[in-house]
C-alpha positions as CSV (number, residue, x, y, z in Angstrom):
1,M,0.0,0.0,0.0
2,S,1.4,3.4,-1.0
3,D,1.7,6.3,1.5
4,L,-0.9,8.2,-0.4
5,E,-3.4,5.3,-0.2
6,A,-2.7,5.0,3.6
7,A,-3.3,8.7,4.1
8,A,-6.5,8.6,2.0
9,A,-7.9,5.7,4.0
10,T,-7.5,7.6,7.3
11,L,-10.1,10.1,6.0
12,L,-12.9,7.5,6.3
13,M,-15.0,6.6,9.2
14,V,-17.1,3.6,8.3
15,G,-20.2,1.7,9.4
16,F,-20.7,-2.0,9.1
17,H,-23.4,-4.6,9.6
18,G,-23.5,-7.2,12.4
19,T,-22.4,-7.3,16.0
20,L,-19.1,-9.0,15.4
21,S,-16.1,-7.7,13.6
22,G,-16.7,-9.3,10.2
23,S,-14.9,-9.4,6.9
24,E,-16.3,-6.1,5.5
25,I,-15.0,-4.0,8.3
26,E,-11.8,-6.0,8.7
27,R,-10.8,-5.3,5.1
28,L,-11.4,-1.5,5.6
29,I,-9.4,-1.6,8.8
30,E,-6.6,-3.3,6.9
31,R,-6.7,-0.5,4.3
32,G,-6.2,2.0,7.2
33,V,-9.6,3.7,7.8
34,G,-9.5,6.3,10.5
35,G,-12.5,4.9,12.5
36,A,-15.7,2.9,12.8
37,I,-19.1,4.2,13.7
38,L,-21.6,2.0,15.6
39,F,-25.3,1.9,15.2
40,S,-28.1,0.1,17.0
41,R,-27.6,-2.8,14.5
42,N,-24.1,-3.4,16.0
43,V,-24.8,-3.2,19.7
44,G,-26.3,-5.1,22.6
45,S,-25.3,-5.2,26.3
46,P,-22.5,-3.2,27.6
47,H,-20.3,-6.3,27.7
48,A,-21.1,-7.1,24.1
49,V,-20.2,-3.5,23.0
50,L,-16.9,-3.7,24.9
51,E,-16.1,-7.0,23.2
52,L,-16.8,-5.5,19.8
53,T,-14.7,-2.4,20.3
54,R,-11.9,-4.7,21.6
55,Q,-12.0,-6.7,18.4
56,L,-12.0,-3.6,16.2
57,K,-9.1,-2.0,18.0
58,R,-7.1,-5.2,18.2
59,R,-7.6,-5.7,14.5
60,A,-6.3,-2.2,13.8
61,A,-3.2,-2.5,16.0
62,R,-3.1,1.3,15.9
63,P,-5.2,4.2,17.3
64,L,-8.7,3.6,15.7
65,L,-11.5,6.0,16.5
66,V,-14.8,4.3,17.5
67,A,-17.7,6.6,17.4
68,V,-21.5,6.6,18.0
69,D,-24.5,9.0,18.1
70,Q,-25.3,9.0,21.7
71,E,-27.4,12.2,22.1
72,G,-30.2,11.1,24.3
73,G,-33.9,10.8,23.5
74,T,-34.7,9.2,20.1
75,V,-31.0,9.3,18.9
76,T,-29.6,6.9,21.5
77,R,-27.8,4.0,20.0
78,L,-26.8,2.3,23.3
79,R,-29.8,1.3,25.4
80,D,-29.7,-2.2,26.7
81,G,-28.1,-1.9,30.2
82,F,-27.1,1.7,29.7
83,T,-28.4,4.7,31.6
84,P,-31.7,5.9,29.9
85,L,-30.9,9.4,28.5
86,P,-33.5,12.2,28.1
87,A,-33.5,14.2,24.9
88,F,-31.3,17.3,24.7
89,R,-34.5,19.4,24.8
90,A,-34.9,18.4,28.4
91,L,-31.4,19.6,29.2
92,G,-32.2,22.9,27.4
93,Q,-35.4,23.4,29.5
94,N,-33.4,22.7,32.7
95,G,-30.9,25.4,31.7
96,D,-28.2,24.5,34.2
97,P,-24.6,24.5,32.8
98,D,-23.3,22.5,35.7
99,L,-25.9,19.8,35.2
100,A,-25.2,19.9,31.4
101,R,-21.5,19.2,32.2
102,S,-22.5,16.4,34.6
103,Y,-24.7,14.9,32.0
104,G,-21.9,15.0,29.4
105,R,-19.7,13.3,32.0
106,V,-22.2,10.5,32.5
107,V,-22.5,9.9,28.8
108,G,-18.7,10.0,28.4
109,R,-18.0,7.6,31.2
110,E,-20.4,5.0,29.8
111,L,-18.9,5.4,26.3
112,K,-15.4,5.2,27.5
113,A,-16.2,2.1,29.6
114,V,-17.2,0.2,26.5
115,G,-14.3,1.4,24.3
116,I,-16.0,4.3,22.4
117,D,-13.9,7.4,21.8
118,L,-16.0,9.9,19.9
119,D,-19.6,11.0,20.5
120,F,-21.4,12.8,17.6
121,A,-22.9,15.2,20.1
122,P,-23.8,17.9,21.2
123,V,-26.4,19.0,18.7
124,L,-25.7,22.7,18.4
125,D,-28.6,23.4,16.0
126,V,-30.9,26.2,17.2
127,D,-34.5,25.0,17.0
128,T,-36.4,27.9,15.4
129,N,-38.7,26.0,13.2
130,P,-41.6,23.9,14.6
131,N,-42.0,22.2,11.3
132,N,-38.4,20.9,11.2
133,P,-38.8,17.1,10.7
134,V,-35.3,16.0,11.8
135,I,-34.1,18.3,14.7
136,G,-36.9,19.1,17.1
137,R,-36.2,17.8,20.6
138,R,-32.7,16.9,19.6
139,S,-32.0,20.6,20.0
140,L,-31.3,22.4,23.3
141,G,-33.8,25.0,22.3
142,A,-34.6,28.2,20.4
143,D,-32.2,30.5,22.3
144,P,-28.8,30.6,20.6
145,E,-27.0,31.7,23.7
146,R,-28.5,28.9,25.8
147,V,-27.7,26.3,23.1
148,A,-24.1,27.6,23.1
149,T,-23.7,27.6,26.9
150,L,-25.3,24.2,27.5
151,G,-23.8,22.6,24.4
152,I,-20.3,23.6,25.3
153,A,-20.8,22.4,28.9
154,F,-22.0,19.0,27.7
155,A,-19.0,18.8,25.4
156,A,-16.7,19.6,28.4
157,G,-18.3,16.8,30.4
158,L,-17.5,14.3,27.6
159,G,-14.0,15.6,27.6
160,D,-13.7,15.1,31.4
161,A,-14.4,11.4,30.7
162,G,-11.8,11.2,27.9
163,V,-14.3,11.2,25.1
164,A,-14.2,13.6,22.1
165,A,-17.2,15.7,21.4
166,C,-18.4,16.6,18.0
167,G,-20.8,19.6,17.6
168,K,-23.3,19.3,14.8
169,H,-24.6,20.3,12.2
170,F,-22.6,23.2,11.0
171,P,-23.6,25.9,10.2
172,G,-27.0,25.0,11.5
173,H,-29.8,22.6,10.6
174,G,-32.4,23.9,13.0
175,D,-34.6,26.0,10.7
176,T,-34.9,23.6,7.8
177,E,-38.3,22.1,6.8
178,S,-36.9,19.0,5.1
179,D,-34.8,16.1,6.3
180,S,-31.3,15.8,4.7
181,H,-31.6,12.1,5.1
182,L,-34.1,12.3,2.3
183,V,-33.6,15.5,0.3
184,L,-31.1,18.4,0.0
185,P,-32.5,21.3,2.2
186,R,-31.9,24.9,1.4
187,L,-31.8,27.9,3.8
188,P,-32.3,31.4,2.3
189,H,-31.3,33.4,5.4
190,A,-29.0,36.4,5.1
191,M,-25.6,36.4,6.9
192,E,-27.0,38.8,9.5
193,R,-29.5,36.2,10.5
194,L,-27.0,33.4,10.5
195,E,-24.6,35.3,12.7
196,R,-27.4,36.2,15.1
197,V,-28.9,32.8,15.4
198,E,-27.4,29.7,13.7
199,L,-23.7,30.5,14.1
200,V,-23.7,31.5,17.8
201,P,-23.3,28.0,19.2
202,F,-20.7,27.0,16.6
203,A,-18.7,30.2,17.2
204,A,-18.7,29.3,20.9
205,A,-17.6,25.8,20.2
206,A,-14.7,27.0,18.0
207,R,-13.6,29.3,20.8
208,A,-13.8,26.5,23.4
209,G,-11.7,24.2,21.2
210,I,-14.3,21.4,20.7
211,P,-12.4,18.5,19.2
212,A,-14.7,18.0,16.2
213,I,-17.5,19.8,14.3
214,M,-19.8,18.0,11.8
215,T,-21.0,19.7,8.6
216,A,-24.7,19.8,7.5
217,H,-25.8,18.6,4.1
218,V,-27.7,21.8,3.7
219,V,-27.3,24.6,1.1
220,F,-26.9,28.0,2.8
221,E,-27.7,30.4,0.0
222,A,-26.0,33.5,1.5
223,L,-22.7,31.6,1.5
224,D,-22.9,29.2,-1.4
225,A,-26.1,28.8,-3.5
226,T,-24.9,25.7,-5.4
227,R,-23.2,23.4,-2.9
228,P,-24.2,21.9,0.5
229,A,-22.0,23.0,3.4
230,T,-20.1,19.7,3.3
231,M,-18.8,20.5,-0.1
232,S,-18.5,24.3,0.1
233,A,-15.2,26.1,0.5
234,A,-17.1,29.2,1.4
235,V,-18.8,27.5,4.3
236,V,-16.0,25.2,5.7
237,G,-12.8,27.0,4.6
238,G,-14.1,30.6,4.6
239,L,-16.5,30.6,7.5
240,L,-15.6,27.8,9.9
241,R,-11.8,27.8,9.4
242,G,-11.5,31.5,8.5
243,R,-13.9,33.7,10.3
244,L,-14.5,31.4,13.3
245,G,-10.9,30.3,13.5
246,Y,-11.7,26.7,14.0
247,T,-8.6,24.5,14.0
248,G,-10.0,21.1,15.0
249,T,-11.3,18.1,13.0
250,V,-14.1,18.8,10.5
251,V,-16.3,15.7,10.0
252,S,-18.9,15.2,7.3
253,D,-22.4,13.9,8.0
254,D,-23.0,10.5,6.4
255,L,-22.3,10.6,2.7
256,E,-25.0,8.0,2.0
257,M,-27.7,10.5,3.0
258,K,-29.9,11.3,0.0
259,A,-29.1,15.0,0.3
260,V,-25.7,14.4,-1.2
261,A,-26.0,10.8,-2.5
262,D,-28.8,11.7,-4.9
263,Q,-27.1,14.8,-6.1
264,F,-23.4,14.0,-6.4
265,T,-21.1,11.0,-7.0
266,I,-18.9,9.8,-4.2
267,E,-15.9,11.0,-6.2
268,E,-17.4,14.6,-6.4
269,V,-18.2,14.6,-2.7
270,M,-14.8,13.4,-1.6
271,V,-12.8,15.8,-3.8
272,E,-14.9,18.9,-3.2
273,G,-15.3,18.1,0.5
274,L,-11.6,17.8,0.9
275,E,-11.0,21.0,-1.0
276,A,-13.6,22.7,1.1
277,G,-11.8,21.7,4.3
278,V,-13.5,18.5,5.6
279,D,-11.1,16.1,7.2
280,L,-13.0,13.0,8.1
281,F,-15.9,11.5,6.0
282,L,-18.6,9.2,7.2
283,V,-19.7,6.3,5.0
284,C,-22.1,4.5,7.4
285,H,-23.6,1.6,5.6
286,T,-21.9,0.3,2.4
287,A,-18.3,-1.1,2.4
288,D,-18.0,-0.9,-1.4
289,L,-18.8,2.9,-1.3
290,A,-16.1,3.4,1.4
291,H,-13.5,1.7,-0.8
292,R,-14.6,3.9,-3.7
293,A,-14.2,7.0,-1.6
294,I,-10.6,6.0,-0.7
295,D,-9.9,5.2,-4.4
296,A,-11.4,8.5,-5.5
297,V,-9.0,10.5,-3.3
298,V,-5.9,8.6,-4.6
299,A,-7.0,8.9,-8.2
300,A,-7.7,12.7,-7.8
301,V,-4.2,13.3,-6.4
302,R,-2.6,11.3,-9.2
303,R,-4.6,13.2,-11.8
304,G,-3.4,16.5,-10.3
305,V,-6.9,17.7,-9.4
306,L,-6.4,17.4,-5.7
307,S,-3.4,18.4,-3.7
308,E,-1.5,15.7,-1.8
309,K,-0.7,18.3,0.8
310,R,-4.4,18.8,1.5
311,V,-4.8,15.0,1.9
312,L,-1.9,14.8,4.3
313,E,-3.2,17.8,6.3
314,A,-6.6,16.2,6.7
315,S,-5.0,12.9,7.6
316,G,-2.9,14.6,10.2
317,R,-5.9,16.0,11.9
318,V,-7.6,12.7,12.0
319,M,-4.6,10.9,13.4
320,E,-4.1,13.6,16.0
321,L,-7.7,13.2,17.1
322,A,-7.1,9.4,17.3
323,R,-3.9,9.9,19.3
324,R,-5.7,12.1,21.8
325,F,-8.8,10.0,22.3
326,A,-8.6,6.5,20.8
327,A,-7.4,4.7,23.9
328,A,-7.4,0.9,24.3
329,P,-10.7,-0.3,25.8
330,A,-10.9,-0.3,29.5
331,G,-11.1,-3.4,31.6
332,D,-14.3,-5.2,32.5
333,D,-14.3,-3.5,35.9
334,A,-15.2,-0.2,34.2
335,L,-18.5,-1.7,33.2
336,S,-19.8,-1.2,36.8
337,L,-20.2,2.5,35.9
338,V,-22.7,1.7,33.1
339,G,-26.3,2.2,34.2
340,S,-25.1,2.9,37.7
341,S,-27.4,4.5,40.3
342,E,-25.2,7.6,40.3
343,H,-25.6,8.0,36.5
344,R,-29.3,7.4,36.6
345,A,-29.7,10.0,39.2
346,V,-28.1,12.6,37.0
347,A,-30.2,11.6,34.0
348,E,-33.3,11.8,36.2
349,R,-32.4,15.3,37.3
350,V,-32.3,16.3,33.7
351,G,-35.7,14.8,33.1
352,E,-37.2,16.4,36.2
353,G,-35.9,19.8,35.3
354,A,-37.7,19.6,31.9
355,R,-41.0,18.5,33.5
356,G,-40.7,21.4,35.9
357,A,-40.3,23.8,33.0
358,A,-43.3,22.4,31.1
């Protein structure tokens, strides 16, 4: 394997099918992918999740990021034996930054106990549209400052437990009326509105040094009328890297979502996404597509349409994130934390605060 192919492979985080480390994920790990993402289809009891992450990391024999969407509420992948987690809206209604940090610490401790290094949370979208079909109670609320304060506190709690936070979905998915899993949403808001509402939590996350930020598959017309944020140099390079000064790892949302998959080829998304400033790309379901994504990067560099320097820069960010957070799984004794009375008490406080605000 060439150095270029190895670097290109680190830019992929892949999903797979089944609860055991099978051939499709093993081949991708052999190629050098930067990480694996777990879904409900992969997980069971805490002990089973720990065994799976051990297999994945043992197979890699290098720092391999294992990630999950563990937000709380409907987007909770780990349930069997884990602490039941209220939705982020409950945390927003409570409004207590100290509780938000404690809540993040609970989530982080349980993830770390089963060998997971990266949580695709907090949701930093500001919920300004009651007709939004995909965000809703996943958001901390409609007040940008409250979303910023509580989201950063939750991220800090994850960090306290040694788990990387990833704020999403930049530059804001809260006011859309369509679901980017199904179609490509567009937002017509002027920059003044974006700066006053959508960008407030992400600017705070950038200042706080959140380890990762995920892009939205949404067209923001004031910035780029033709490309979704994931593929837009104006959004990622100009706004996030430039104006907001973000230096961490930029992660794409799943490239198999119809918002991009029905509009662009995987080759277009990989090349334009890299040129825009994305470092780590999610391919959550199809192994063949992940292999094509790696091949696309290698071919683009060899054709001279993509800079090898940019590939190495992105690879370096992913590897640094892995060096910081992709620890070997803890021993079985750490499983005693999962679903513990202490953790359940914190989650119940979040839920009680929300009921009190209703």
